[in-house]
Legacy VTK file of the C-alpha trace (Angstrom):
# vtk DataFile Version 3.0
C-alpha trace
ASCII
DATASET POLYDATA
POINTS 427 float
31.873 47.544 9.786
28.189 46.008 9.806
26.460 44.673 13.134
26.645 41.163 10.710
29.872 41.881 9.990
31.363 42.587 13.782
28.991 39.654 15.210
31.078 36.933 12.764
33.588 38.597 13.834
32.836 38.181 17.803
32.017 34.654 17.120
34.797 33.777 15.344
36.988 35.476 18.204
35.505 33.232 20.624
35.433 29.949 18.790
39.160 30.247 18.408
39.191 31.118 22.212
37.751 27.754 23.060
39.465 25.750 21.164
42.975 27.118 22.470
41.467 26.440 25.907
40.647 23.909 25.178
44.218 22.555 23.483
45.607 23.306 27.656
43.203 21.415 28.955
43.972 18.853 27.018
48.079 19.473 27.793
47.063 20.116 31.318
46.222 16.757 31.368
49.140 14.914 29.928
50.877 16.295 32.876
47.893 15.521 35.806
45.965 12.599 35.650
45.224 11.903 39.564
42.238 13.602 40.580
38.828 11.465 42.568
38.399 9.016 39.982
42.096 7.935 40.331
40.576 6.464 43.901
38.129 4.650 42.848
39.712 2.400 39.521
40.541 0.078 38.919
38.109 -1.414 40.970
38.757 -4.856 42.791
38.570 -6.870 39.861
41.694 -5.833 38.683
43.411 -8.348 41.197
42.739 -12.157 39.022
41.950 -10.197 36.230
44.577 -8.178 35.466
47.732 -8.775 38.088
50.536 -6.238 36.057
47.583 -3.601 37.158
47.089 -4.760 40.452
51.170 -3.786 40.964
51.738 -1.394 39.503
53.531 0.787 41.358
51.855 4.113 40.417
48.463 1.924 42.038
49.842 2.411 45.256
47.641 3.545 48.787
44.652 4.568 46.816
41.087 3.166 47.447
40.901 1.770 44.683
42.481 -1.340 46.135
39.331 -1.938 48.535
37.667 -4.905 48.212
34.096 -1.952 48.071
33.321 -0.764 44.734
33.456 2.831 45.333
31.404 4.176 42.365
27.942 2.102 41.187
28.387 -0.910 38.802
28.591 1.703 35.670
31.830 2.914 36.142
33.107 -0.411 36.051
30.978 -1.830 33.279
31.996 0.811 31.052
35.715 0.988 31.561
35.970 -3.074 31.734
38.680 -3.094 28.644
41.178 -0.930 31.117
41.920 -3.286 33.510
43.892 -5.182 30.273
45.642 -2.608 30.897
49.452 -2.605 32.660
49.459 0.763 34.666
47.056 3.798 35.613
49.170 5.174 33.756
48.206 4.020 30.478
44.880 4.285 31.625
45.069 8.204 31.971
46.381 8.351 28.341
43.061 6.800 26.838
40.800 8.534 29.153
42.580 11.727 28.062
42.007 10.699 24.141
38.380 9.271 24.862
37.055 11.997 27.176
37.906 14.404 24.599
35.464 13.007 22.119
32.704 12.570 23.877
33.450 16.560 24.615
32.803 17.268 21.396
30.344 14.356 20.934
28.146 16.170 23.798
28.567 19.622 21.660
27.361 18.088 18.826
24.446 16.115 20.703
23.543 19.480 22.376
23.601 21.240 18.856
21.103 18.307 17.461
18.566 18.229 20.616
18.428 22.271 20.548
17.816 22.707 16.742
15.175 19.691 17.004
13.440 21.035 20.311
13.620 24.631 18.452
12.735 23.195 15.192
14.504 25.541 12.611
18.342 25.834 12.016
20.197 26.633 15.409
23.715 28.632 15.246
26.536 25.874 15.622
28.971 28.109 17.114
27.593 29.180 20.735
26.596 25.761 21.979
30.763 24.912 20.481
31.879 27.564 22.498
30.179 27.450 25.904
30.747 24.192 25.870
34.335 24.045 25.308
34.476 26.474 28.029
33.211 25.437 30.167
35.521 25.211 33.415
33.330 22.029 35.451
33.231 19.875 32.543
36.899 20.832 31.098
38.204 19.803 35.047
36.072 16.287 34.777
38.122 16.026 31.572
41.777 16.345 33.120
41.224 14.170 36.297
39.233 11.869 33.750
36.072 12.231 35.548
33.138 9.788 34.270
31.252 12.539 34.468
31.989 13.129 31.769
30.609 9.923 30.481
27.811 11.083 32.734
26.873 14.153 31.519
26.822 12.505 27.835
24.185 10.215 29.165
22.509 13.112 30.063
22.059 15.081 26.822
21.199 11.523 25.424
18.698 11.036 27.545
17.418 14.293 26.616
17.755 14.114 22.521
15.607 10.568 23.442
13.135 12.668 24.918
12.957 14.980 23.083
12.580 12.623 19.512
9.962 10.656 21.443
11.921 6.875 21.734
11.344 6.943 25.478
11.801 3.727 25.941
15.345 4.418 25.373
14.889 6.863 27.894
14.337 4.665 30.481
17.624 2.838 30.390
19.554 6.203 30.026
18.542 6.611 33.308
19.051 3.921 34.602
22.622 3.592 33.031
23.471 7.161 35.215
21.746 5.846 38.358
23.721 3.152 38.470
26.770 4.965 38.650
25.617 7.509 41.882
22.086 6.185 42.071
21.057 10.030 42.864
19.415 10.702 39.173
16.370 7.708 41.062
14.498 11.124 41.155
13.945 10.806 37.904
11.767 7.656 38.696
8.371 9.450 40.082
9.003 11.499 37.801
8.761 9.457 34.644
5.642 7.662 36.838
3.932 11.641 36.695
4.652 11.802 32.329
3.097 8.104 32.448
5.958 7.067 30.186
5.740 3.490 30.194
8.187 2.483 28.137
10.295 4.716 30.026
9.360 2.867 32.972
10.324 -0.663 31.371
13.084 0.876 29.544
14.746 1.910 33.413
14.271 -1.680 34.555
15.144 -4.068 31.962
18.438 -1.782 31.397
19.283 -1.311 35.065
18.592 -5.134 35.416
20.407 -6.390 32.944
22.957 -4.041 34.262
22.854 -5.530 37.331
23.588 -9.303 36.709
25.907 -8.045 33.737
27.532 -6.082 37.505
27.350 -9.266 39.793
28.626 -11.603 37.319
31.460 -10.105 36.647
32.143 -8.440 39.707
29.694 -9.436 42.478
27.150 -7.296 43.577
28.372 -7.657 47.668
30.988 -4.845 46.882
29.159 -2.447 45.949
26.646 -2.486 48.752
29.817 -2.862 51.450
31.369 0.566 49.701
30.207 4.375 51.147
27.672 5.748 49.345
24.840 3.873 51.027
25.945 5.881 54.337
26.197 9.089 52.705
22.376 8.998 51.251
20.924 8.413 54.546
23.633 11.060 55.694
22.021 13.156 53.405
18.407 12.370 55.111
19.063 12.701 58.980
21.599 14.689 59.293
18.601 18.386 59.170
17.881 17.971 62.744
20.193 20.632 63.534
23.058 23.259 61.605
26.336 21.112 63.812
24.581 17.443 62.550
24.249 19.200 58.998
28.056 20.577 58.654
29.744 19.291 60.827
27.995 15.688 61.164
29.171 12.335 61.371
29.511 11.633 57.440
33.223 13.016 56.431
32.444 13.691 53.107
29.176 15.969 53.589
30.927 18.102 56.388
31.627 22.218 55.371
35.591 22.484 55.751
36.962 26.091 54.136
39.717 24.047 52.699
37.001 21.817 51.120
36.453 22.081 47.318
32.809 21.087 48.080
30.047 22.984 45.690
26.529 21.284 46.956
23.961 24.159 47.846
23.963 22.226 51.352
27.557 22.746 51.363
27.383 26.320 50.340
24.894 27.406 52.828
27.475 25.725 55.867
30.234 28.246 54.237
27.558 31.371 54.404
26.420 30.818 57.362
29.955 31.540 59.329
29.656 34.660 58.626
26.010 35.474 57.836
23.815 33.780 60.828
21.168 31.325 59.852
20.288 28.364 60.254
21.699 25.985 56.764
19.048 22.652 57.278
16.221 25.701 57.445
17.443 27.009 54.245
18.122 23.961 52.335
14.846 22.550 52.993
13.373 25.921 52.317
14.806 26.411 48.849
13.961 22.195 48.188
10.430 22.700 48.961
10.662 25.735 46.641
12.448 24.064 44.199
9.795 21.168 44.296
6.246 23.153 44.632
6.677 24.947 41.850
8.011 22.773 40.007
5.267 20.426 40.516
2.695 23.786 40.246
4.854 24.135 36.725
3.928 20.117 35.934
-0.084 20.230 37.210
-0.564 23.624 35.058
0.634 21.957 31.480
-1.383 18.584 32.623
-4.018 20.496 33.110
-3.695 22.314 29.326
-3.457 18.964 27.158
-1.842 18.246 25.057
0.744 21.602 23.742
2.376 22.299 20.522
4.795 19.793 20.044
7.474 22.756 20.013
6.228 23.623 23.765
6.503 20.323 24.657
9.688 19.380 23.921
10.843 22.618 25.373
9.015 21.166 28.216
10.445 18.253 28.470
14.203 19.877 27.904
12.967 22.264 31.682
11.378 18.988 33.291
15.504 16.918 32.569
17.473 20.260 33.039
15.246 19.985 36.360
16.643 16.665 37.450
19.699 16.843 36.257
20.642 20.982 38.219
19.059 18.787 41.325
20.310 15.488 41.208
24.150 17.385 40.081
24.123 20.517 43.160
21.665 19.807 45.758
23.582 17.386 47.799
27.024 15.638 48.142
29.022 17.152 45.186
32.527 18.108 44.482
33.580 21.133 41.710
33.480 18.553 38.878
30.031 17.192 39.726
28.807 20.965 37.553
29.748 19.197 34.516
26.086 18.535 33.654
24.904 21.230 33.788
26.400 22.730 30.210
23.272 20.960 29.500
19.880 23.269 30.837
23.170 26.139 30.110
22.886 25.465 26.647
19.788 25.314 26.272
19.162 28.899 28.034
21.419 30.200 25.622
19.212 28.692 22.229
15.993 30.010 24.334
16.857 32.893 25.040
18.688 34.139 21.478
15.869 32.251 19.300
14.310 35.041 18.626
14.874 37.996 16.511
14.662 40.761 20.349
16.259 38.817 22.447
15.715 39.904 26.586
19.102 40.840 27.453
18.241 40.800 31.164
17.643 36.953 30.795
20.646 36.872 29.049
22.911 38.951 32.115
21.441 36.117 34.218
22.407 33.649 32.112
26.100 35.407 31.768
27.227 35.998 35.372
25.346 32.377 36.328
27.655 30.988 34.117
30.948 33.295 34.768
30.039 32.605 38.410
29.808 28.836 37.876
33.049 28.519 35.065
34.775 31.353 36.065
38.731 30.481 35.007
39.111 31.643 31.213
42.638 31.223 32.191
44.315 29.035 33.968
43.880 28.871 37.606
47.581 28.003 38.270
48.975 30.158 35.429
46.314 33.180 36.864
47.403 32.310 40.431
51.237 33.049 39.831
50.535 35.856 37.644
48.696 37.408 40.575
50.487 35.933 43.614
47.400 34.280 45.183
45.633 31.286 45.351
42.463 32.032 42.514
41.596 28.371 43.236
41.093 28.371 46.858
39.621 31.815 46.879
37.000 30.810 44.580
35.860 27.697 46.887
36.016 31.111 49.778
33.790 32.959 47.515
30.486 30.914 47.346
29.817 31.918 44.604
28.756 28.146 43.124
25.503 28.915 45.729
24.622 31.962 43.372
25.643 30.600 39.876
23.501 27.392 41.122
20.639 29.638 42.370
19.870 32.150 39.126
20.613 29.345 36.560
18.029 27.107 38.732
15.771 30.518 38.850
16.798 31.004 35.079
14.990 27.375 34.480
12.577 27.144 36.639
10.625 30.206 34.922
11.029 29.484 30.978
8.997 26.220 32.971
6.603 28.343 34.462
5.724 30.837 31.988
5.511 27.950 28.868
3.095 29.881 26.477
-0.422 27.464 26.451
-2.859 29.143 24.589
-1.157 31.862 22.829
1.506 29.944 21.287
-1.205 27.385 20.482
-3.234 29.688 18.425
0.322 30.207 16.165
0.329 26.673 14.845
LINES 1 428
427 0 1 2 3 4 5 6 7 8 9 10 11 12 13 14 15 16 17 18 19 20 21 22 23 24 25 26 27 28 29 30 31 32 33 34 35 36 37 38 39 40 41 42 43 44 45 46 47 48 49 50 51 52 53 54 55 56 57 58 59 60 61 62 63 64 65 66 67 68 69 70 71 72 73 74 75 76 77 78 79 80 81 82 83 84 85 86 87 88 89 90 91 92 93 94 95 96 97 98 99 100 101 102 103 104 105 106 107 108 109 110 111 112 113 114 115 116 117 118 119 120 121 122 123 124 125 126 127 128 129 130 131 132 133 134 135 136 137 138 139 140 141 142 143 144 145 146 147 148 149 150 151 152 153 154 155 156 157 158 159 160 161 162 163 164 165 166 167 168 169 170 171 172 173 174 175 176 177 178 179 180 181 182 183 184 185 186 187 188 189 190 191 192 193 194 195 196 197 198 199 200 201 202 203 204 205 206 207 208 209 210 211 212 213 214 215 216 217 218 219 220 221 222 223 224 225 226 227 228 229 230 231 232 233 234 235 236 237 238 239 240 241 242 243 244 245 246 247 248 249 250 251 252 253 254 255 256 257 258 259 260 261 262 263 264 265 266 267 268 269 270 271 272 273 274 275 276 277 278 279 280 281 282 283 284 285 286 287 288 289 290 291 292 293 294 295 296 297 298 299 300 301 302 303 304 305 306 307 308 309 310 311 312 313 314 315 316 317 318 319 320 321 322 323 324 325 326 327 328 329 330 331 332 333 334 335 336 337 338 339 340 341 342 343 344 345 346 347 348 349 350 351 352 353 354 355 356 357 358 359 360 361 362 363 364 365 366 367 368 369 370 371 372 373 374 375 376 377 378 379 380 381 382 383 384 385 386 387 388 389 390 391 392 393 394 395 396 397 398 399 400 401 402 403 404 405 406 407 408 409 410 411 412 413 414 415 416 417 418 419 420 421 422 423 424 425 426
C-alpha cells in the first residue's frame, strides 16, 4: 500500500470517527438540556412577553427568573424569538438543531478562512475532523451554551479581518463584547492597527445593540447582574494568594469540586501541590504574554508593508492571542474553551501547509489538543467502563493549564517568527 493511499484511509477513518462522535453528542443532547445556559434563559422579559414560558414547570428555581440579566445584551437579542416557545424543553430542542448547524458552519467558514490566508487550496477534512472532535465545543452544544454562537462570531471576525472587511470586523467584535465584555480588550488592538473603520463599526453596532436592548429589556437589568462585580474582582484580588484563590467573588474561587478551567483557577489548584504564589505567577504570565505580543507587533510595524500572505497570517495570530486571553486567563468554565478551536485549526493548517512538516511543533499541537479535549470517548461512558470519575479526575489533573500554555506558546512563536524580507523576496 502506498503512503498516499494509507493517508487517505487514515483521514477517512478519522472523518468517520468525527461524524460518529458528533452524532453521539447529538443523541446526548436529546437527553440533557440543563447546563449553565439554563440559568440565564429566557430572561426577565419573558414574564410579560410570554407568561406561559415564564410560568412553565421546567423553569422552576432558576436564576433566569430574576430581574437581572446574567449575561450581556447579545444573548438576549440574538435569541429573542425563542421567548415565544412555551417551555424550556422546547427551547432546548430548537437550540440542539440550530447549534449543530452552527458548528458545521464554523468548520466550513474556518476552512474558507484558512484557504484565503494560505492563498492556495487547503484540505477540508483535517479542519472538519478537529472541529467535530473538539469536546469543549461539543459540551457547549450539548448544554445549549451561547458560546457556540460566540465561536461562530469569532470565526466570522477572523474571516472579515483576512478579507479586509474592517467595519464588519469591528461590528462582530462589538457583538461578542456585549455578551461578556472581556473582548473589549480588542479595542486597543484596533487602535494600534489604526483600523478606524473597525472602530466605527464597533461603535455603530455596539450603540445600536444597546439602544435596542434598552428598548426591549431596559439596560438597568444588565447593570445589576454579577458581571461588573466579577470584572472588578479580577483586578482587585491580586494582593495575596487568599484574595486571589479564596476571595469574595464565589465564581473566582478555586475548589476541588468546581469546573473552572481558567489560568488563574489552575494556578490556584497547582499551588496546593507545589508551593508558589498564584497571583505572582498570573501576573508574570500576563506580562510575558503582553510583552511578547507587543514585541511582535512593534517588529512587524517597523518592517513596513508585509507580503499578502504574511499579513493575513499576522491578523490570524494577533486575533488568536486575543481569543486565547479572553477565553482562558480569567473566569472560565470548560465550555469557554470552545473558542480555542480557532487557533488550533489555524495552527493545524499552518504546520501542514508545506511538503516538510515540523514534527516537533505538530507533536506539541497534538499534545495541546489532547490536553484541552481529552474525551474522544464520552466521559460518562468511559467512567462507567473504568469505574472511576474521569470527568472529576480531568479537572483535578489541571490538564487545561499546560494545554493552554502550549497552545499560547505555539501561536506566539508563529507570530514572532513571521517572515519579513525572506518571504517578501519570494514574491
